MARRO-392958 format. One line per field, with one value per residue: x, y, z of N, C-alpha, C in turn. Coordinates in pm, 1 decimal. Atoms other than C-alpha are relative to their C-alpha. Example, Ala and Ser with C-alpha at 12.3 -4.5 7.8 and 13.67 -1.06 7.14 Angstrom:
2
n_c1	89.0, -82.0
n_c2	-119.0, -119.0
n_c3	0.0, -6.0
ca_c1	1230.0, 1367.0
ca_c2	-450.0, -106.0
ca_c3	780.0, 714.0
c_c1	90.0, -77.0
c_c2	120.0, 109.0
c_c3	0.0, 73.0
This chain:
287
n_c1	63.6, -13.4, 34.3, 87.3, -14.7, 96.2, -63.2, 108.8, -31.2, -7.5, -78.5, -60.8, 44.1, -82.0, 50.6, -51.9, 102.4, -44.1, 70.5, 60.5, -27.5, 88.4, 124.0, 103.2, -29.8, -94.2, 48.9, -80.2, -33.8, -53.2, -2.7, -36.3, 43.2, -81.1, 38.3, -60.8, -110.9, 46.8, -78.2, -140.4, -67.5, 0.1, -93.5, 54.5, 122.2, -40.5, -56.9, 111.1, 68.0, -84.7, -0.2, 129.3, 2.1, -92.2, 72.2, 91.1, -74.6, -49.6, -54.4, 109.9, 53.3, -47.5, 18.3, 66.1, 92.0, 20.8, 97.5, -34.5, 101.9, -64.9, -24.1, -113.8, -50.7, -12.0, -109.3, -122.6, 20.4, -16.5, 126.9, -3.2, 87.1, 82.4, 89.3, -27.2, -144.3, -44.5, -137.7, -7.2, 35.9, -37.4, -74.1, -16.4, 23.3, -28.3, -143.4, -47.3, 38.7, -60.8, -140.2, -7.6, 55.7, -34.9, 110.6, 73.4, 97.3, 99.5, 67.5, 112.6, 86.0, 72.5, 142.0, -8.5, -24.7, 127.3, 85.9, -52.8, 21.0, 140.0, 20.1, -70.4, 27.7, 115.8, 139.4, 3.4, -41.9, 88.6, 28.4, -99.2, -28.4, 21.8, -67.3, -14.9, -4.8, -33.7, 52.1, -68.9, -62.2, 29.0, 74.0, -77.7, 72.6, -76.4, 80.3, -21.7, 67.2, -12.2, -75.5, -140.0, -20.5, -44.4, -37.9, -49.9, -142.2, -57.3, 85.4, 101.8, 122.6, 120.0, 15.6, 108.2, 24.3, -72.0, 75.2, 61.3, 130.7, 39.9, -105.7, -131.1, 5.7, 79.6, -71.9, 31.5, 134.9, 19.2, -99.5, 1.8, -5.7, 138.7, 37.2, -92.8, 11.7, 138.3, 79.8, -87.4, 1.9, -68.7, 85.3, 20.6, 96.2, 132.5, 57.0, 42.2, 121.6, 107.7, 43.6, 69.0, 126.4, 4.2, 59.2, -91.0, -100.0, 67.3, 17.0, -137.9, -29.9, 87.4, -65.7, -115.9, 45.4, 28.0, -126.0, -44.7, 84.0, -54.5, -125.8, 38.3, 46.5, -116.5, -68.9, 78.7, -17.0, -136.6, -47.1, 112.4, -39.5, 96.9, -7.9, -73.7, -25.8, -51.3, -90.6, -50.8, 60.0, 136.5, 90.4, 58.0, 124.4, 92.4, 144.3, 44.6, 18.9, 43.8, 133.0, -13.4, -80.2, 85.9, 100.2, -66.0, -30.6, 118.6, -10.5, -78.0, 91.0, 18.2, 49.6, -46.4, -132.1, 23.5, 52.0, -100.6, -122.8, -6.1, -88.4, -27.4, -91.4, -103.4, 8.9, -131.3, -90.9, -135.9, 0.6, -110.6, -121.6, 21.3, -14.2, -142.1, -55.2, 48.5, -81.5, -119.8, 39.9, 15.3, -118.8, 54.7, -102.3, 39.7, 144.8
n_c2	130.8, 54.6, 139.4, 37.5, 137.4, 55.9, 113.6, 73.7, 126.9, 104.4, -44.9, -132.1, -60.6, -117.1, -67.3, -124.5, -96.5, -119.0, -125.5, 0.1, -124.0, -106.7, -19.2, 86.0, 141.2, 72.6, 112.7, 123.8, 39.4, 136.1, 64.5, 141.7, 63.3, 115.7, 52.6, -62.0, 85.2, 21.8, 103.8, -25.3, -74.0, -144.6, -31.5, 53.7, -72.4, -133.0, 12.7, 35.6, -127.0, -82.3, 60.1, -29.3, -142.9, -30.6, 22.8, -114.0, -127.3, -69.3, -130.9, -96.4, 19.5, -103.4, 42.6, 129.0, 5.2, 136.1, 34.4, 128.1, 36.3, -4.3, -138.0, -59.8, -126.6, -60.4, -91.2, 75.5, 106.9, 134.4, 75.4, 88.3, 114.7, -0.2, 115.2, 102.1, 17.9, 17.8, -41.5, -143.5, -44.2, -140.5, -10.2, -137.6, 18.2, -121.0, -13.5, 106.6, -21.9, -120.9, 32.0, 78.9, -58.9, -141.4, -85.4, 0.6, 105.5, -32.1, 126.4, -11.9, 116.6, 28.9, -48.1, -141.0, -15.5, 23.5, -114.0, -109.7, 31.6, -32.0, -146.7, -60.2, 58.3, 86.4, -36.1, -105.7, -131.1, -110.4, 5.2, -60.0, 91.0, 134.4, 116.3, 114.4, 128.7, 113.6, 125.1, 107.7, 86.2, -73.4, -122.8, -122.0, -124.3, -120.6, -122.3, -130.0, -106.4, -132.6, 19.4, 34.6, 128.9, -3.2, 135.1, 7.7, 6.5, 125.2, 31.0, 91.5, -66.4, 49.8, 149.2, 29.4, 143.3, 59.2, -20.1, 124.6, 26.7, 134.6, 75.3, -31.2, -140.8, -19.5, 61.5, 144.0, 17.6, -78.8, 36.7, 141.0, 79.3, 42.4, 123.5, 109.1, 39.1, 14.2, 87.6, 100.0, -7.7, -119.8, -96.7, 31.8, 109.7, -47.7, -87.9, 83.1, 72.1, -95.7, -43.8, 110.9, 2.1, 91.2, -71.5, -15.9, -99.9, -130.1, -34.7, -35.6, -132.4, -90.1, -9.0, -84.9, -135.6, -62.1, -39.6, -120.2, -111.6, -51.0, -68.3, -132.3, -81.6, -39.8, -100.5, -123.1, -54.4, -48.7, -98.3, -74.0, -48.5, -15.2, 115.3, 119.4, 80.9, 139.6, 62.6, 130.2, 110.6, 29.7, -104.2, 44.9, 69.1, -104.0, 24.7, 108.4, -42.2, -139.0, -14.4, 22.6, -109.2, -114.1, 32.0, -18.6, -146.7, -66.9, -8.2, -114.0, -88.1, -129.0, 32.1, -92.6, 42.7, 107.5, -53.2, -75.5, 70.0, 72.8, 117.2, 43.7, 108.8, -33.6, 70.0, -6.8, 96.6, -52.4, -118.7, 6.3, -50.3, -145.5, -65.7, -9.3, -111.0, -127.2, -25.0, -63.3, -129.2, -101.9, 8.4, 18.0, 58.3, -31.4, 21.2
n_c3	-21.0, -134.9, -18.6, -115.1, -35.7, -94.2, -53.8, -62.5, -58.2, 101.5, 112.2, 10.9, 127.1, 21.1, 114.7, 42.6, 8.4, 70.9, -29.5, -134.2, -72.1, 52.3, -81.5, 59.4, -30.0, 91.0, 74.1, -12.5, 136.9, 3.1, -128.3, -11.4, -122.6, -30.4, -130.8, -116.5, -51.8, -133.4, -71.5, 13.3, -104.3, 25.3, 105.3, 127.5, 35.6, 45.0, 129.0, 88.8, 26.3, 82.9, 137.1, 72.9, 18.8, 108.8, 129.3, 33.1, -12.3, 117.0, -38.7, -26.4, -131.6, -91.7, -130.6, -16.8, -110.7, -37.4, -102.8, -65.3, -103.3, -129.0, -46.6, 69.1, -39.3, 134.5, 6.2, 18.9, 102.7, -58.0, -10.7, -109.2, -6.1, 118.8, 11.2, 101.8, 23.2, -137.1, -19.8, -4.5, -133.3, -6.4, 125.5, 44.0, 141.5, 72.3, 18.1, 88.8, 138.8, 46.1, 32.6, 119.4, 121.1, 3.5, 13.9, -127.7, -24.3, -102.7, -39.8, -88.5, -16.3, 123.0, -10.2, 22.5, 144.0, 61.5, -19.5, 71.3, 145.6, 35.7, -6.1, 112.9, 136.6, 7.6, -40.6, -107.5, 50.8, -32.6, -143.3, -88.8, -109.2, 55.9, -61.8, 90.6, -81.9, 80.8, -53.0, 61.8, -108.5, -120.0, 30.6, -15.3, 17.7, 17.6, -21.8, 66.6, -80.3, 64.6, 128.2, -26.4, -66.9, -136.2, -40.1, -141.2, -21.5, 47.9, 120.5, -43.0, -34.4, 72.3, 3.7, -89.7, -0.1, -108.4, -121.0, -51.3, 52.4, -32.2, -65.6, 63.5, 43.6, 128.9, 114.9, 8.1, 53.8, 117.0, 96.0, 39.7, -117.9, -32.8, 71.1, -38.2, -139.9, -46.9, 82.0, 59.3, 144.3, 48.6, 56.7, 141.2, 14.0, -49.7, 103.5, 111.7, -37.3, -15.9, 133.3, 54.6, -65.8, -112.9, -111.9, -108.0, 35.5, 1.8, -140.3, -48.8, 42.8, -80.8, -128.5, 24.3, 23.5, -124.1, -60.8, 76.8, -46.5, -127.3, 32.8, 51.5, -114.1, -75.8, 79.3, -10.5, -133.5, -20.7, 99.3, 67.4, 127.9, 105.6, 88.9, -31.1, 120.8, -26.1, 101.0, -38.2, 65.3, -45.3, 46.0, 126.4, -32.0, -63.6, 15.4, -85.7, -141.5, -6.8, -65.0, -144.7, -58.2, -15.3, -107.7, -127.4, -13.1, -46.9, -145.4, -36.3, -66.8, 64.4, 135.0, 102.6, 39.0, 90.9, 122.0, 67.8, 39.4, 123.9, -2.0, 132.8, 11.7, 99.4, 128.0, 62.3, -61.5, -12.1, -86.2, -95.3, 73.8, 19.5, -132.3, -34.5, 75.9, -59.1, -119.4, 50.2, 63.0, -105.8, -84.5, -134.5, -87.7, -138.8, -17.7
ca_c1	3262.0, 3205.5, 3219.6, 2929.3, 2979.3, 2707.1, 2881.9, 2594.7, 2585.6, 2545.5, 2704.6, 2939.9, 2790.8, 3004.5, 2875.5, 3013.6, 2797.0, 2845.0, 2763.5, 2685.8, 2833.9, 2575.6, 2259.7, 2049.8, 2204.7, 2381.7, 2344.5, 2462.2, 2654.2, 2814.4, 2803.7, 2937.4, 2819.0, 3042.5, 2986.3, 3054.8, 3383.5, 3192.9, 3425.7, 3756.8, 4017.5, 4056.6, 4360.6, 4196.7, 3871.9, 4043.0, 4249.6, 3934.7, 3756.9, 4053.3, 4058.1, 3691.6, 3721.6, 4018.7, 3795.3, 3577.1, 3845.6, 3920.1, 4111.2, 3765.6, 3687.3, 3709.8, 3592.1, 3444.1, 3137.2, 3068.2, 2766.8, 2842.7, 2604.5, 2768.5, 2836.5, 3091.7, 3311.5, 3249.2, 3523.3, 3802.1, 3638.7, 3674.6, 3401.2, 3310.8, 3163.1, 3040.5, 2739.1, 2810.5, 3187.1, 3302.8, 3666.8, 3576.1, 3578.3, 3759.2, 3873.5, 4029.1, 3864.6, 3890.8, 4267.3, 4321.6, 4133.4, 4264.3, 4618.3, 4542.9, 4345.3, 4453.3, 4107.2, 3883.2, 3674.4, 3349.2, 3179.4, 2844.5, 2592.2, 2408.1, 2057.7, 2167.1, 2288.4, 1951.2, 1764.7, 1995.1, 1975.5, 1595.5, 1615.7, 1865.1, 1757.3, 1432.6, 1092.7, 1200.9, 1295.7, 990.6, 1003.3, 1192.5, 1166.3, 1201.9, 1270.4, 1406.9, 1356.7, 1526.7, 1356.9, 1576.2, 1806.5, 1766.5, 1594.9, 1789.0, 1673.9, 1811.9, 1692.6, 1660.7, 1575.7, 1512.7, 1661.7, 1980.5, 2106.3, 2128.0, 2319.6, 2409.3, 2753.7, 2795.8, 2567.3, 2311.6, 2040.1, 1689.0, 1737.9, 1394.6, 1390.8, 1634.4, 1376.3, 1250.0, 938.7, 748.0, 1010.9, 1291.1, 1297.5, 1116.0, 1390.1, 1314.6, 952.9, 1001.2, 1276.4, 1352.6, 1408.5, 1029.7, 989.4, 1293.8, 1249.8, 872.8, 757.3, 1060.0, 1053.6, 1194.0, 1036.0, 1088.9, 907.3, 627.7, 580.0, 564.4, 301.4, 100.1, 93.5, -27.5, -316.2, -217.9, -421.5, -155.5, 101.1, -146.3, -215.1, 161.2, 192.9, -103.6, 78.9, 396.9, 206.1, 81.8, 432.5, 532.6, 238.6, 387.7, 730.2, 562.7, 393.2, 726.6, 873.3, 586.9, 612.7, 988.9, 1027.6, 688.0, 818.5, 641.2, 740.0, 844.1, 1014.4, 1057.3, 1347.0, 1524.4, 1429.8, 1114.5, 974.1, 912.0, 632.5, 459.4, 123.4, 111.9, 138.6, 16.6, -346.8, -255.5, 4.2, -251.4, -505.2, -257.1, -175.4, -535.3, -442.5, -217.9, -363.5, -330.5, -553.9, -427.6, -73.4, -197.6, -388.0, -87.0, 190.9, 289.9, 436.4, 612.5, 819.6, 1150.4, 1147.5, 1514.2, 1737.2, 2046.4, 1953.3, 2216.4, 2490.6, 2343.6, 2312.2, 2672.9, 2766.0, 2554.6, 2752.5, 3062.8, 2886.5, 2805.8, 3145.5, 2967.1, 3242.0, 3064.4, 2717.4
ca_c2	5393.6, 5222.5, 4852.9, 4737.5, 4413.7, 4215.4, 3967.5, 3726.9, 3401.0, 3198.4, 3412.7, 3702.3, 3936.9, 4211.8, 4479.4, 4771.7, 5075.3, 5355.5, 5711.5, 5620.4, 5947.4, 6146.2, 6287.5, 6070.4, 5750.7, 5489.2, 5199.5, 4843.4, 4758.7, 4430.7, 4180.8, 3843.8, 3602.7, 3347.5, 3108.4, 3256.2, 3133.4, 3008.2, 2712.9, 2881.9, 3004.1, 3376.0, 3392.2, 3173.1, 3371.1, 3707.8, 3588.4, 3440.1, 3778.3, 3962.4, 3725.8, 3799.5, 4174.2, 4179.0, 4040.1, 4355.2, 4619.3, 4862.8, 5192.2, 5364.0, 5223.3, 5507.7, 5332.9, 5009.7, 4973.5, 4649.9, 4515.5, 4244.7, 4047.4, 4162.9, 4461.2, 4699.9, 4975.4, 5199.9, 5440.8, 5182.9, 4934.6, 4642.2, 4376.4, 4151.8, 3797.6, 3778.4, 3552.8, 3236.4, 3294.3, 3154.8, 3250.6, 3623.2, 3712.6, 4049.0, 4147.6, 4482.0, 4448.8, 4813.4, 4821.5, 4489.1, 4588.6, 4945.3, 4814.9, 4569.4, 4789.7, 5144.8, 5292.4, 5401.0, 5120.2, 5176.0, 4897.1, 4869.6, 4617.4, 4441.9, 4532.8, 4896.0, 4862.2, 4717.8, 5012.5, 5268.5, 5095.1, 5119.8, 5486.8, 5569.3, 5342.9, 5171.2, 5192.4, 5444.2, 5736.0, 5942.5, 5874.8, 6042.7, 5778.9, 5413.8, 5080.4, 4810.8, 4456.8, 4155.7, 3818.6, 3519.4, 3294.9, 3561.9, 3901.7, 4226.0, 4585.1, 4915.3, 5268.3, 5574.9, 5872.7, 6208.9, 6086.9, 5968.8, 5619.9, 5577.0, 5264.3, 5353.6, 5317.0, 4954.2, 4953.8, 4758.3, 5021.1, 4899.0, 4533.5, 4492.4, 4120.3, 4058.4, 4167.8, 3889.6, 3723.7, 3416.1, 3154.9, 3311.9, 3635.8, 3780.5, 3652.8, 3292.1, 3337.3, 3571.6, 3403.1, 3061.5, 2944.9, 2941.0, 2670.4, 2472.1, 2474.2, 2506.3, 2285.2, 2073.8, 2194.2, 2477.6, 2798.4, 2695.0, 2363.9, 2526.0, 2782.0, 2516.3, 2322.4, 2632.8, 2741.7, 2392.7, 2451.1, 2217.6, 2317.5, 2252.6, 2462.7, 2746.4, 2733.3, 2748.1, 3063.0, 3217.0, 3148.1, 3301.1, 3607.7, 3664.4, 3674.6, 3916.3, 4129.2, 4151.7, 4234.9, 4520.9, 4641.4, 4640.8, 4844.1, 5093.5, 5133.7, 5192.4, 5401.1, 5502.3, 5519.0, 5622.3, 5304.8, 4950.9, 4754.5, 4379.4, 4208.6, 3879.1, 3529.7, 3486.9, 3817.7, 3645.6, 3453.2, 3778.9, 3687.8, 3380.7, 3574.0, 3923.2, 3869.9, 3726.8, 3997.1, 4270.9, 4094.5, 4089.4, 4458.7, 4547.1, 4489.3, 4794.6, 5054.7, 5351.6, 5301.6, 5614.0, 5472.8, 5155.7, 5359.8, 5565.0, 5306.3, 5172.3, 4825.2, 4724.7, 4428.7, 4489.3, 4402.1, 4452.6, 4148.3, 4371.1, 4620.8, 4492.0, 4563.5, 4905.7, 4984.1, 4895.7, 5126.8, 5399.2, 5358.6, 5437.5, 5714.8, 5897.1, 5806.2, 5676.6, 5625.7, 5762.2, 5702.6
ca_c3	-19547.7, -19213.0, -19125.9, -18908.7, -18721.3, -18547.8, -18323.0, -18255.3, -18068.2, -18387.0, -18654.6, -18705.9, -18968.3, -19118.2, -19358.8, -19556.9, -19508.4, -19759.0, -19658.3, -19296.4, -19182.9, -19380.5, -19228.1, -19459.9, -19322.8, -19527.3, -19759.2, -19696.7, -20007.4, -19913.1, -19629.8, -19517.3, -19248.1, -19079.6, -18784.2, -18440.4, -18281.7, -17976.5, -17895.0, -17970.5, -17731.8, -17691.0, -17917.8, -18184.8, -18177.8, -18209.1, -18502.9, -18659.2, -18621.3, -18774.2, -19078.1, -19159.5, -19097.0, -19333.7, -19609.4, -19587.7, -19524.3, -19804.1, -19809.0, -19797.2, -19453.9, -19200.1, -18887.6, -18743.6, -18521.3, -18331.3, -18142.0, -17885.0, -17660.2, -17339.7, -17120.6, -17258.9, -17123.7, -17422.0, -17330.0, -17321.2, -17560.3, -17318.1, -17342.1, -17055.5, -17041.9, -17396.2, -17433.1, -17628.5, -17648.0, -17316.9, -17371.0, -17382.5, -17018.4, -17039.1, -17384.8, -17485.5, -17822.6, -17924.6, -17866.4, -18042.7, -18356.1, -18373.9, -18358.6, -18635.9, -18873.4, -18785.6, -18787.5, -18491.4, -18339.9, -18143.2, -17947.3, -17779.3, -17661.7, -17947.0, -17819.0, -17807.2, -18166.1, -18258.0, -18108.7, -18260.4, -18601.3, -18596.1, -18497.9, -18771.8, -19057.9, -18968.6, -18795.1, -18532.9, -18759.3, -18668.2, -18291.3, -18007.1, -17731.3, -17829.1, -17662.9, -17890.5, -17750.3, -17902.1, -17845.4, -17907.2, -17701.1, -17440.8, -17424.8, -17484.3, -17471.6, -17596.6, -17519.2, -17733.2, -17509.1, -17668.8, -17997.6, -17830.3, -17740.0, -17365.1, -17249.2, -16889.2, -16746.4, -16864.3, -17174.2, -16968.2, -16925.2, -17019.7, -16949.6, -16788.0, -16878.0, -16596.0, -16339.8, -16107.4, -16238.7, -16117.1, -16028.3, -16232.9, -16434.6, -16740.1, -16969.2, -16878.8, -16983.8, -17279.8, -17478.3, -17629.2, -17274.2, -17224.2, -17483.8, -17375.6, -17001.3, -16964.2, -17254.3, -17357.6, -17712.7, -17925.6, -18043.5, -18402.2, -18359.2, -18155.5, -18431.5, -18703.3, -18508.1, -18428.8, -18792.1, -18876.5, -18638.2, -18352.1, -18048.8, -17789.3, -17976.6, -18023.4, -17648.0, -17581.2, -17786.3, -17602.3, -17275.2, -17417.1, -17533.6, -17183.6, -17055.2, -17335.6, -17233.6, -16882.0, -17032.1, -17222.4, -16903.9, -16721.7, -17009.1, -16993.0, -16617.8, -16644.2, -16959.8, -17100.8, -17457.9, -17774.6, -17957.6, -17877.9, -18156.8, -18133.2, -18314.1, -18295.0, -18409.8, -18197.4, -18314.3, -18647.6, -18471.5, -18360.5, -18514.2, -18297.2, -17967.9, -18059.2, -17945.7, -17605.9, -17551.8, -17611.4, -17391.7, -17107.4, -17165.0, -17081.7, -16717.8, -16729.6, -16490.5, -16723.2, -17033.7, -17210.6, -17203.3, -17373.6, -17625.1, -17715.7, -17729.8, -18067.4, -18105.9, -18421.9, -18540.5, -18717.0, -19085.8, -19157.4, -19097.9, -19131.2, -18866.2, -18623.1, -18879.0, -18953.7, -18580.5, -18522.1, -18803.8, -18643.6, -18320.5, -18522.0, -18718.1, -18394.8, -18242.0, -17932.9, -17680.8, -17372.4, -17229.6
c_c1	28.0, -30.7, -86.6, 10.4, -100.3, 54.9, -101.4, 47.1, 18.0, 88.6, 63.4, -41.0, 70.9, -52.2, 76.0, -111.4, 56.6, -78.9, -61.9, 26.3, -85.5, -130.0, -112.4, 20.6, 92.6, -65.1, 98.8, 29.2, 61.0, 5.3, 49.3, -55.5, 82.1, -37.8, 77.4, 110.0, -26.4, 86.9, 148.5, 59.8, -0.6, 90.3, -57.3, -113.2, 36.7, 62.3, -110.2, -79.5, 81.8, -2.4, -125.0, -20.8, 88.4, -63.6, -77.2, 74.7, 43.4, 63.3, -110.9, -54.7, 61.4, -7.5, -81.0, -92.7, -35.9, -107.2, 31.3, -104.6, 65.8, -1.6, 132.4, 43.0, 22.5, 112.0, 134.1, -15.5, 26.2, -136.4, 18.1, -100.4, -99.7, -85.3, 36.6, 142.4, 67.5, 139.7, 12.7, -51.8, 27.7, 96.3, 15.7, -20.4, 30.9, 153.9, 57.0, -25.5, 55.8, 148.0, 14.2, -37.8, 18.0, -114.0, -73.4, -102.7, -92.4, -80.6, -108.0, -74.3, -83.8, -147.2, -4.7, 18.2, -132.7, -91.1, 46.6, -15.2, -142.2, -23.3, 62.2, -49.3, -134.3, -131.0, -1.0, 33.7, -87.0, -25.5, 117.5, 43.0, -42.7, 65.8, 1.6, 21.8, 26.8, -44.9, 64.1, 44.8, -22.9, -86.3, 94.1, -88.1, 96.2, -92.5, 43.6, -83.4, 28.3, 96.4, 143.1, 9.2, 45.8, 26.9, 31.6, 149.6, 65.0, -75.4, -112.9, -133.1, -118.1, -25.9, -110.6, -26.8, 76.2, -68.2, -58.4, -141.5, -36.5, 115.3, 139.2, 8.8, -78.5, 67.7, -35.0, -133.8, -26.6, 100.9, -14.2, 5.4, -138.2, -37.3, 81.3, -28.6, -142.4, -79.0, 86.1, -8.8, 80.9, -107.9, -27.2, -100.7, -140.1, -65.4, -55.0, -132.8, -116.3, -53.8, -73.7, -132.9, -9.2, -40.2, 96.0, 111.4, -58.7, -16.9, 132.9, 34.4, -87.5, 63.7, 125.0, -40.5, -41.9, 122.7, 62.6, -78.6, 51.8, 139.4, -31.5, -45.8, 120.1, 78.1, -73.1, 12.1, 138.1, 37.0, -107.3, 39.8, -112.7, -18.7, 85.6, 20.1, 55.9, 88.2, 38.9, -84.3, -147.5, -96.5, -63.1, -130.2, -100.9, -144.2, -52.7, -16.1, -51.6, -131.6, 13.3, 80.0, -89.5, -107.8, 56.3, 27.3, -124.1, -1.9, 76.4, -91.6, -26.1, -41.0, 55.6, 142.7, -11.1, -53.7, 105.4, 126.1, -11.9, 99.2, 16.2, 102.8, 101.5, -14.9, 132.6, 98.3, 142.7, 9.8, 108.0, 129.6, -10.3, 10.2, 143.6, 70.2, -38.3, 76.3, 129.1, -28.1, -3.1, 117.8, -36.6, 105.3, -23.9, -149.9, -74.2
c_c2	-46.6, -147.0, -13.8, -144.3, -41.8, -132.1, -83.7, -130.7, -111.4, 43.2, 134.8, 59.0, 132.3, 66.9, 127.2, 94.4, 126.7, 120.5, -2.9, 125.2, 116.2, 7.7, -88.6, -144.4, -61.9, -119.8, -119.1, -53.4, -137.8, -55.0, -146.2, -49.4, -128.8, -51.6, 70.2, -92.5, -44.4, -99.9, 24.6, 61.6, 148.5, 34.6, -44.3, 82.9, 139.6, -5.2, -33.7, 125.7, 89.7, -48.7, 44.2, 153.3, 40.0, -20.8, 120.6, 135.7, 47.6, 132.3, 107.2, -12.9, 98.5, -39.5, -131.9, 16.3, -148.7, -10.1, -137.3, -30.7, -8.2, 145.9, 49.9, 124.9, 75.4, 100.7, -69.9, -107.1, -139.2, -64.5, -107.2, -112.6, -8.4, -130.0, -89.3, -7.3, -9.0, 54.5, 155.8, 47.4, 150.6, 22.7, 145.4, 8.5, 128.0, 12.7, -103.1, 34.0, 132.7, -20.6, -76.7, 73.9, 149.7, 92.9, -1.2, -112.4, 41.7, -122.1, 31.3, -130.4, -23.1, 47.9, 152.8, 33.4, -20.3, 118.8, 119.5, -21.7, 32.2, 148.2, 63.0, -40.1, -69.1, 61.4, 118.2, 139.8, 115.8, 17.2, 49.3, -100.4, -139.1, -104.1, -108.9, -124.2, -114.7, -127.6, -113.2, -100.8, 60.4, 118.9, 115.0, 120.5, 115.0, 117.3, 111.9, 102.7, 137.5, -4.2, -47.1, -139.2, 22.8, -145.9, -9.5, -17.3, -126.3, -54.0, -94.2, 68.4, -57.8, -145.9, -47.7, -153.9, -73.8, 17.5, -133.2, -15.8, -149.0, -73.1, 29.1, 147.6, 7.4, -66.3, -145.6, -29.0, 72.3, -23.9, -147.0, -89.8, -42.4, -130.6, -118.3, -49.7, -22.4, -104.9, -104.0, -5.3, 125.1, 97.9, -30.8, -113.8, 40.3, 86.6, -84.2, -73.3, 92.4, 45.0, -114.5, -22.0, -93.2, 81.0, 23.0, 107.2, 140.6, 48.7, 44.8, 142.8, 103.0, 26.5, 88.8, 143.0, 69.9, 48.3, 122.4, 122.3, 56.5, 67.5, 139.4, 90.4, 49.6, 112.3, 128.4, 67.7, 73.1, 117.2, 81.4, 54.6, 27.9, -129.9, -109.0, -75.2, -133.3, -43.1, -135.9, -116.7, -25.7, 109.3, -35.1, -75.5, 96.1, -27.7, -108.0, 41.3, 142.7, 14.9, -14.6, 105.8, 123.2, -22.4, 20.8, 147.8, 75.1, 13.7, 121.7, 109.2, 133.1, -18.2, 91.6, -40.6, -121.3, 50.0, 68.6, -75.6, -68.2, -116.7, -48.1, -117.5, 31.8, -84.3, -4.3, -92.5, 51.4, 114.7, -4.8, 50.1, 151.8, 74.9, 6.8, 108.2, 137.7, 34.9, 67.1, 136.0, 108.4, 1.3, -13.7, -69.9, 47.4, -30.7, 130.7
c_c3	142.5, -7.6, 121.8, 23.8, 104.0, 48.2, 77.4, 57.8, -96.0, -110.2, 27.5, -138.9, -12.0, -130.9, -32.1, -17.7, -60.1, 40.2, 138.1, 78.1, -47.7, 77.5, -49.3, 34.5, -98.2, -68.2, 18.3, -135.4, -12.5, 141.3, -7.8, 132.7, 20.4, 137.3, 116.9, 61.1, 147.0, 74.1, -9.1, 122.3, -33.2, -113.0, -135.2, -47.4, -50.3, -141.0, -107.4, -38.1, -93.9, -147.6, -74.7, -14.3, -117.9, -134.3, -43.7, 8.1, -139.8, 40.3, 30.5, 141.8, 102.3, 145.5, 8.6, 123.7, 26.9, 106.3, 56.9, 99.8, 141.5, 52.9, -49.3, 80.4, -127.9, -13.5, -32.1, -112.8, 51.7, 9.1, 105.8, -16.1, -112.2, -8.7, -113.5, -49.8, 133.5, 28.8, 13.7, 132.0, 21.6, -112.9, -41.1, -148.9, -84.8, -27.9, -94.1, -143.2, -53.3, -33.6, -130.7, -123.5, -10.8, -38.9, 137.9, 8.5, 113.0, 25.4, 95.3, 9.3, -121.6, 2.4, -16.3, -150.0, -74.1, 12.3, -79.9, -152.2, -43.4, 2.4, -120.3, -134.1, -10.8, 49.1, 98.9, -48.1, 48.4, 149.9, 83.1, 110.6, -34.4, 91.3, -106.4, 80.2, -98.6, 74.6, -70.5, 103.2, 135.0, -44.3, 28.9, -14.4, -17.2, 6.7, -89.5, 77.3, -57.7, -114.7, 18.9, 67.5, 138.8, 47.4, 147.8, 4.7, -65.8, -120.2, 37.1, 37.5, -82.6, 6.1, 101.9, 7.0, 112.1, 135.3, 49.8, -45.0, 25.5, 74.5, -53.4, -30.3, -131.4, -116.3, -15.7, -68.0, -134.3, -111.4, -39.9, 124.3, 41.3, -63.7, 42.1, 137.4, 48.8, -83.2, -73.8, -151.3, -40.5, -55.5, -145.6, -22.9, 45.2, -103.9, -115.7, 32.2, 12.0, -139.9, -72.6, 71.6, 116.6, 125.2, 111.1, -24.0, 3.4, 152.2, 62.3, -38.8, 74.3, 141.9, -13.7, -20.1, 129.2, 73.2, -76.0, 36.2, 132.8, -22.2, -54.8, 113.2, 86.5, -72.8, 7.9, 135.9, 14.1, -89.1, -69.1, -137.9, -95.1, -79.4, 59.0, -129.7, 41.1, -112.9, 54.2, -57.7, 38.7, -44.5, -137.6, 23.0, 67.4, -18.4, 89.0, 147.0, 15.6, 76.7, 150.4, 65.9, 22.2, 105.2, 139.0, 29.8, 48.6, 149.7, 46.7, 55.4, -62.6, -147.3, -108.0, -45.6, -102.4, -133.5, -85.1, -47.6, -134.9, 13.7, -139.2, 4.4, -111.1, -125.7, -74.9, 66.9, 16.9, 99.6, 106.9, -57.0, -11.8, 133.7, 47.8, -72.9, 53.0, 127.2, -41.6, -62.7, 103.1, 93.0, 147.9, 83.0, 141.5, 3.9, 20.3
């Protein structure tokens, strides 16, 4: 059994995955979700994490995999500048947890875990080259190249949303920041109004879809994958921006690329947990 941990900005989600070391994958048999320790000190937050991991530990647990919203030295297991936990500037998380629980711990970026989870357990099983893109508070991306996770030296490979764009970068226009800073609202409220048929909200999502179309084009220029999978909270509003996204994609200079690319939306809310378990399954401690 493997524990998969998705250390999100809002919640810590921990799952027990049975058989994750088998070629057929694994089954999530139990999970818990607790608020993220975003306002705690480093010492308080680490103790908080240990308490909740302890709830899920059994003698059958052989290893732990963790996805964190930050860059990671996967060899040493040190995480740096974790998003939404300000006290986590440089944390030897692997060493801390291995000392506490006496099992191997493997840590990676959360977007990488998302991409690997979809490859191992989800929509990416039949594909060799995949980009997983998470749309939420920010924009994350993970790469599967020739059936293998590639994170780069600092687990930051694939982060095309950090590229300069208009007056900021792609992330500003392709995440919840777009609704907050450009329209003084939230994605959730904008989606509710659009689904109710409000013209201004529908126009807002068309604008957002155009920016996502440019994000897709940047991804195609950079990686030319077989499949792009969207995840994250904003991906749930995909029907509201899909048309405008595809319209913007017609500007791409290579029509055959547009014809061949597949774009899917993740349907598994536990894929981050499963992806973290997959990091442990494959003992990913190098890039």
